[in-house]
N, C-alpha and C positions, 0 to 999 in steps of 0.2 A: 504494500500500500504506500503510495506517494504522500509525503506531507503536503499540507495546503501551501500554495504559493502566495507570496505577498501580492495584494491586488494591484499595486503600482507596477511591479515587475510583470505581472500577467498582462496588464494593459499595454505596456511598452513593447512586450514581445509580440503583440498582435498588430502593431503598426506596420503598414505596408511600406517597404522601402521605395517602391515606385512612386509613392506620394511624398514620402518624407525627404528624400534626397533633393528633388527640385525645390520644394518649399524651403528647406533649410539653406540651400545655396542662394536662393532669391533673397531670403531674409538677411543672410550674412553679407551679401554684396550690394544691398540697397543702401542709399542711392548710388547709381553707377558712376555718376560724375559729380563733382571733380574727384572725389575719393570715397570709397565705401566707408560707412560709419564704423564698421567693425575694425577695419585697419586703422582708422583715425583714432579710435578709442584705445586700441592696443598700443599704438604709438604714444598716446598721452599717458597711458599707464606705465610704459617703460621709462618715460621722461619724468614721471612723478608729478604731472600736471592734471591728473584725473581727480578732481576734487568736488566739482559741482554735482548735486544729486541727479540732475538731468543727464549728465554725462555717464554716471554710474548706471542709471536706468538704461540708457542707450546701449552700453556695453553688455548688460545682462540680456536685453531684448534681442539684439542682433546676434549674440552668441548662443542663445538658448537652442536654436534649431540644430546647430552643429553639435552641441552637447547631447541633445536628445538623439540625434542620428548616431553618434559614437556610442552612446549607451545601448541603443537598439542593436548595433553591430556586435557589441561585447556580449550582451545577454543572449542574442540569437533569437530566432523566431519560433513560432509554434511548430512542432514536428508535423510533417505531412501525414495525413491519415490515408492509408491505402483503402481503396474500395474493396469490399469483400464480396466474393461471389456467393450466391445463395446455394451453391452446389457443394 
């Protein structure tokens, strides 16, 4: 008997990568010009100038899709259930 799974882990493992990858890349790279917010905020973080609450929120928002995608890849998906014949 398998122990019950954490509901959050179960939810993340059911996310479809065909949906998750494009959405996370779009969120990470938006806006495309002049510089994606995620890159700008990571640069600010490395320079030590990331101090305003709106900048911290931007970093979390634009990076959340990539973190969720990485988590989904590490956890893995639901195992494929093979169709059983009635014979």
